[in-house]
C-alpha positions as CSV (number, residue, x, y, z in Angstrom):
1,M,25.3,-11.2,-125.9
2,F,25.2,-12.3,-122.2
3,I,22.1,-12.1,-120.0
4,G,23.2,-9.0,-118.1
5,E,23.7,-7.0,-121.3
6,V,20.3,-8.2,-122.7
7,A,18.6,-7.2,-119.5
8,R,20.1,-3.7,-119.7
9,R,19.2,-3.2,-123.3
10,S,15.7,-4.7,-123.2
11,G,14.7,-3.5,-119.7
12,V,13.6,-7.0,-118.8
13,S,15.3,-8.3,-115.6
14,A,17.6,-11.2,-115.7
15,R,15.2,-13.0,-113.4
16,M,12.3,-12.5,-115.9
17,L,14.5,-13.7,-118.8
18,R,15.2,-16.9,-116.9
19,H,11.4,-17.2,-116.3
20,Y,10.8,-16.8,-120.0
21,E,13.3,-19.5,-120.7
22,S,11.7,-21.9,-118.2
23,L,8.4,-21.4,-120.1
24,G,10.0,-21.9,-123.4
25,L,9.3,-18.4,-124.6
26,V,12.9,-17.5,-125.2
27,R,15.8,-20.0,-125.5
28,P,19.3,-18.5,-125.7
29,T,20.9,-19.6,-129.0
30,G,24.0,-20.9,-127.3
31,R,26.1,-21.1,-124.2
32,T,29.7,-20.5,-123.5
33,G,32.1,-23.1,-122.4
34,S,31.5,-21.9,-118.8
35,G,27.7,-22.4,-119.2
36,Y,26.8,-18.7,-119.6
37,R,23.8,-17.9,-121.8
38,E,24.4,-16.3,-125.1
39,Y,21.6,-14.4,-126.9
40,S,21.6,-13.7,-130.6
41,A,20.0,-10.7,-132.3
42,D,17.0,-12.9,-133.1
43,D,16.6,-13.8,-129.4
44,V,16.7,-10.2,-128.4
45,R,14.1,-9.3,-131.1
46,R,11.8,-12.0,-129.8
47,I,12.2,-10.6,-126.3
48,F,11.0,-7.2,-127.6
49,H,8.0,-9.0,-129.3
50,I,7.1,-10.6,-126.0
51,E,7.1,-7.3,-124.2
52,S,5.1,-5.7,-126.9
53,L,2.4,-8.3,-126.6
54,R,2.5,-8.2,-122.8
55,S,1.7,-4.5,-123.1
56,L,-1.6,-5.4,-124.8
57,G,-2.6,-7.6,-121.9
58,L,-1.9,-11.0,-123.4
59,S,-1.0,-13.8,-121.0
60,L,2.4,-15.5,-121.5
61,R,0.6,-18.6,-122.7
62,D,-1.2,-16.6,-125.4
63,I,2.1,-14.9,-126.3
64,G,3.8,-18.2,-126.9
65,R,0.9,-19.3,-129.2
66,A,1.0,-16.0,-131.1
67,L,4.8,-16.2,-131.7
68,D,5.0,-20.0,-132.4
69,D,1.8,-21.0,-134.1
70,P,1.8,-19.9,-137.8
71,G,-2.0,-20.4,-138.0
72,F,-2.7,-18.3,-135.0
73,T,-4.8,-15.2,-135.9
74,P,-5.1,-12.2,-133.6
75,S,-8.7,-11.1,-134.4
76,A,-10.5,-13.3,-131.8
77,L,-7.9,-12.8,-129.1
78,V,-7.9,-9.0,-129.6
79,G,-11.7,-9.1,-129.3
80,D,-11.5,-10.9,-126.0
81,L,-8.9,-8.4,-124.8
82,I,-11.2,-5.5,-125.7
83,D,-14.0,-7.1,-123.7
84,Q,-11.7,-7.7,-120.7
85,A,-10.4,-4.1,-120.9
86,R,-14.0,-2.8,-120.9
87,A,-14.9,-4.9,-117.9
88,R,-11.8,-3.6,-116.0
89,I,-12.7,0.0,-116.9
90,A,-16.3,-0.5,-115.8
91,A,-15.2,-2.0,-112.5
92,E,-12.7,0.8,-111.9
93,T,-15.2,3.4,-112.8
94,E,-17.7,1.9,-110.4
95,L,-15.1,1.9,-107.7
96,L,-14.2,5.5,-108.4
97,T,-17.9,6.6,-108.3
98,R,-18.3,4.8,-105.0
99,L,-15.3,6.5,-103.5
100,R,-16.4,9.9,-104.7
101,R,-19.8,9.4,-103.2
102,I,-18.3,8.4,-99.9
103,D,-16.1,11.5,-100.0
104,A,-19.1,13.7,-100.8
105,A,-20.9,12.3,-97.7
106,D,-18.0,13.8,-95.7
107,P,-18.0,11.0,-93.0
108,A,-16.8,12.1,-89.6
109,D,-15.1,8.8,-88.9
110,W,-14.7,5.3,-90.2
111,E,-18.0,4.2,-88.7
112,D,-19.8,6.9,-90.7
113,A,-17.9,5.9,-93.8
114,L,-18.8,2.2,-93.4
115,Q,-22.4,3.2,-92.9
116,V,-22.4,5.1,-96.2
117,V,-20.9,2.1,-97.9
118,A,-23.6,-0.1,-96.5
119,L,-26.4,2.3,-97.7
120,L,-24.9,2.5,-101.1
121,R,-24.7,-1.3,-101.4
122,A,-28.3,-1.6,-100.1
123,L,-29.5,0.9,-102.8
124,G,-28.1,-1.5,-105.4
125,S,-29.5,-4.6,-103.8
126,K,-31.7,-7.1,-105.8
127,S,-34.2,-7.0,-103.0
128,A,-36.9,-4.3,-103.3
129,G,-37.4,-4.3,-99.6
130,T,-33.7,-3.7,-98.9
131,R,-33.6,-0.8,-101.4
132,Q,-36.7,0.8,-99.9
133,R,-35.3,0.6,-96.4
134,A,-32.1,2.1,-97.6
135,A,-33.9,5.0,-99.2
136,L,-36.0,5.7,-96.1
137,S,-33.0,5.5,-93.8
138,S,-30.8,7.7,-95.9
139,V,-32.5,10.8,-94.5
140,D,-32.3,10.1,-90.8
141,E,-28.9,8.4,-90.8
142,V,-25.6,9.4,-92.5
143,P,-26.9,11.2,-95.7
144,V,-26.4,9.4,-98.9
145,P,-24.9,11.6,-101.7
146,V,-27.6,13.1,-104.0
147,E,-25.9,11.6,-107.0
148,A,-26.5,8.1,-105.6
149,L,-30.2,8.8,-104.9
150,V,-30.7,10.2,-108.4
151,E,-29.0,7.2,-110.1
152,A,-31.2,4.9,-108.0
153,V,-34.5,6.6,-108.7
154,L,-33.8,6.9,-112.4
155,S,-33.2,3.1,-112.6
156,E,-35.9,2.0,-110.1
157,T,-38.8,-0.1,-111.5
158,D,-40.6,-0.9,-108.2
159,P,-43.3,1.7,-107.5
160,S,-42.9,1.5,-103.7
161,V,-39.1,1.8,-103.8
162,A,-39.4,4.7,-106.4
163,G,-41.8,6.5,-104.1
164,A,-39.3,6.2,-101.1
165,L,-36.5,7.4,-103.3
166,R,-38.5,10.4,-104.5
167,W,-39.3,11.2,-100.8
168,A,-35.6,10.9,-99.9
169,L,-34.5,13.1,-102.8
170,A,-37.1,15.8,-101.9
171,R,-35.3,16.1,-98.6
172,S,-31.8,15.7,-99.8
173,G,-30.9,19.4,-100.2
174,E,-29.2,20.9,-103.2
175,G,-28.1,19.3,-106.4
176,G,-31.1,17.0,-107.0
177,P,-33.1,19.0,-109.5
178,A,-30.1,19.6,-111.8
179,L,-29.2,16.0,-111.9
180,L,-32.8,14.9,-112.5
181,A,-33.0,17.5,-115.4
182,E,-30.2,15.5,-117.1
183,G,-32.5,12.5,-117.0
184,L,-35.2,14.4,-119.0
185,G,-32.9,14.1,-122.0
186,S,-32.3,10.4,-121.6
187,P,-32.9,8.2,-124.8
188,V,-34.9,5.8,-122.6
189,A,-38.5,6.8,-122.2
190,A,-38.9,5.2,-118.8
191,V,-35.9,7.2,-117.4
192,R,-37.4,10.5,-118.7
193,E,-40.7,9.7,-117.0
194,R,-39.0,8.8,-113.7
195,A,-37.0,12.1,-113.9
196,V,-40.1,14.3,-114.4
197,R,-42.1,12.6,-111.8
198,C,-39.4,13.0,-109.3
199,L,-39.0,16.7,-110.2
200,A,-42.8,17.0,-109.7
201,E,-42.4,16.1,-106.1
202,M,-39.6,18.6,-105.4
203,A,-40.5,22.1,-104.1
204,G,-38.6,25.2,-104.9
205,D,-37.8,27.5,-107.8
206,E,-35.1,25.3,-109.2
207,A,-37.4,22.3,-109.7
208,T,-40.0,24.6,-111.2
209,T,-37.5,26.0,-113.7
210,Y,-36.6,22.6,-115.0
211,L,-40.3,21.7,-115.2
212,R,-40.9,24.8,-117.3
213,Q,-38.2,23.6,-119.6
214,A,-39.8,20.2,-119.8
215,L,-42.9,21.8,-121.3
216,T,-41.0,21.8,-124.7
217,S,-39.9,18.1,-124.4
218,P,-40.8,16.0,-127.4
219,D,-42.0,13.3,-125.0
220,T,-45.7,13.7,-124.4
221,V,-45.6,12.0,-121.0
222,V,-42.9,14.4,-119.8
223,R,-44.7,17.5,-121.2
224,G,-48.0,16.3,-119.6
225,C,-46.6,15.6,-116.2
226,A,-44.7,18.9,-116.1
227,A,-47.8,20.8,-117.2
228,L,-50.1,19.3,-114.5
229,V,-47.6,20.1,-111.8
230,L,-47.0,23.7,-113.1
231,G,-50.7,24.3,-113.5
232,A,-51.3,23.4,-109.8
233,R,-48.5,25.8,-109.0
234,G,-50.1,28.6,-110.9
235,V,-47.6,28.7,-113.7
236,A,-49.4,30.1,-116.8
237,D,-46.8,28.7,-119.2
238,A,-48.4,25.3,-118.8
239,V,-51.7,26.5,-120.5
240,P,-50.9,25.4,-124.1
241,V,-49.8,21.9,-123.1
242,L,-52.8,21.5,-120.8
243,L,-55.2,22.5,-123.7
244,D,-53.4,20.0,-126.0
245,M,-54.0,17.3,-123.3
246,V,-57.7,18.1,-123.2
247,V,-58.0,18.0,-127.0
248,A,-56.1,14.7,-127.2
249,G,-58.0,13.1,-124.3
250,R,-54.8,12.4,-122.4
251,N,-55.3,13.0,-118.7
252,D,-58.0,15.5,-119.8
253,V,-59.8,15.6,-116.5
254,E,-56.7,16.4,-114.6
255,A,-55.7,19.0,-117.2
256,A,-59.1,20.7,-117.0
257,D,-58.7,20.9,-113.2
258,A,-55.3,22.5,-113.7
259,L,-56.8,25.0,-116.1
260,S,-59.5,25.8,-113.6
261,V,-56.8,26.6,-111.0
262,L,-55.0,28.8,-113.5
263,A,-58.2,30.5,-114.5
264,G,-58.4,32.1,-111.1
265,D,-56.1,34.8,-112.5
266,G,-58.1,37.1,-114.8
267,A,-55.4,37.5,-117.5
268,T,-54.8,33.8,-117.5
269,A,-58.5,33.0,-117.8
270,G,-58.6,35.1,-121.0
271,R,-55.6,33.3,-122.3
272,I,-57.2,29.9,-121.6
273,A,-60.5,31.0,-123.3
274,T,-58.6,32.3,-126.3
275,G,-56.7,29.0,-126.6
276,I,-59.9,27.0,-126.4
277,V,-61.6,29.1,-129.1
278,D,-58.5,28.7,-131.3
279,R,-58.6,24.9,-131.0
280,L,-62.3,24.9,-131.6
281,A,-61.7,26.8,-134.8
282,H,-59.3,24.2,-136.0
283,D,-61.4,21.3,-134.7
284,T,-58.5,18.9,-134.8
285,G,-60.1,16.3,-132.5
286,G,-63.7,16.2,-133.8
287,A,-66.8,16.0,-131.6
288,P,-65.1,14.2,-128.7
289,A,-62.5,16.9,-128.4
290,R,-65.2,19.7,-128.6
291,G,-67.0,18.0,-125.8
292,R,-64.0,17.9,-123.6
293,L,-63.2,21.6,-124.3
294,A,-66.8,22.5,-123.4
295,Q,-66.3,20.7,-120.1
296,A,-63.0,22.5,-119.5
297,L,-64.8,25.9,-120.1
298,A,-66.9,25.2,-117.1
299,G,-63.9,26.3,-114.9
300,V,-63.0,29.3,-116.9
301,P,-64.8,32.6,-116.0
302,G,-65.2,35.6,-118.4
303,P,-67.3,36.6,-121.3
304,E,-65.1,35.0,-123.9
305,A,-65.6,31.6,-122.4
306,S,-69.3,32.2,-122.3
307,R,-69.3,33.1,-126.0
308,A,-67.4,29.9,-126.8
309,L,-70.0,27.9,-124.9
310,A,-72.8,29.6,-126.7
311,V,-71.4,28.6,-130.0
312,L,-70.9,25.0,-128.8
313,S,-74.4,24.8,-127.5
314,Q,-75.4,25.0,-131.2
315,D,-73.0,22.3,-132.2
316,E,-74.0,19.7,-134.8
317,D,-73.1,16.9,-132.4
318,R,-76.0,16.6,-129.9
319,G,-73.7,15.4,-127.0
320,V,-71.4,18.5,-127.4
321,A,-74.4,20.8,-127.6
322,L,-76.0,19.4,-124.5
323,T,-72.7,19.6,-122.6
324,A,-72.2,23.2,-123.6
325,A,-75.8,24.2,-122.8
326,Y,-75.6,22.5,-119.4
327,V,-72.4,24.4,-118.5
328,L,-73.9,27.7,-119.7
329,R,-76.9,27.1,-117.4
330,L,-74.6,26.4,-114.5
331,R,-72.8,29.7,-115.2
332,D,-76.1,31.6,-115.4
333,D,-77.3,30.1,-112.1
334,A,-74.1,31.2,-110.4
335,L,-74.5,34.8,-111.5
């Protein structure tokens, strides 16, 4: 079989077949008296083997080893190919993400597009100062897509840069809260905490909705941060988590302050007092928890709170009793 026919049957150009021959990958079995190459069935079969291995990403050098070395095993080489393929996919994915973000910024001209590219690169800089400047400038200059800001803030470890990114996100418009809410479900605790702290600095009903959902998070830090923010916003759904924080002694002063704000509403004040009485009945935290609950009752008006304080003023623990009695006296003086 001459080279032209082999090229037609195999789909490999005559030029490439000559290149394979120069590398020693395929040697025609014979030649005619006129010097034309003649390929046997085995030669053609080898050509198909070469093309199959090329489709896997093997270099021509590795293909030669694979076909000619009886001791050559594919396992290590295939592992390397997998790593190389993953690296290429990651690089292409990163490029696609960058292009999408540039498109989302809707640049008016190439100068704007290049400015977005520069800001995106700056957000990924190893220099904290560069990242911080990029975050601050993203509001006044060509806007950086919200997705880029969210990705940056969820991975940022420097407190100053994180603060700048949260500030930028709070002014970035729509889309931020929903993307941050996805971070609340991250398997990484630090990412969950960054997400909820960022949501805490965002105004509006959408951010509040996601913070409400965070009250049921299995992560105590996420629950606590959401409850403190919601308490300050007057959202009564935060009451159970805030009471748990007081009992556990976790940011209990801040939690008590939030309960005091919520107690400004009469119905919520009763709910808070009922919750405290219930926790006192179960006494899950011992004397320290009872003392903290007595202090929290100081900011809760109403007869039920007063009755709970009266009970606590007779507590077996002297510290708890004195705290409750002092709070009761303050309440009586205020009447």
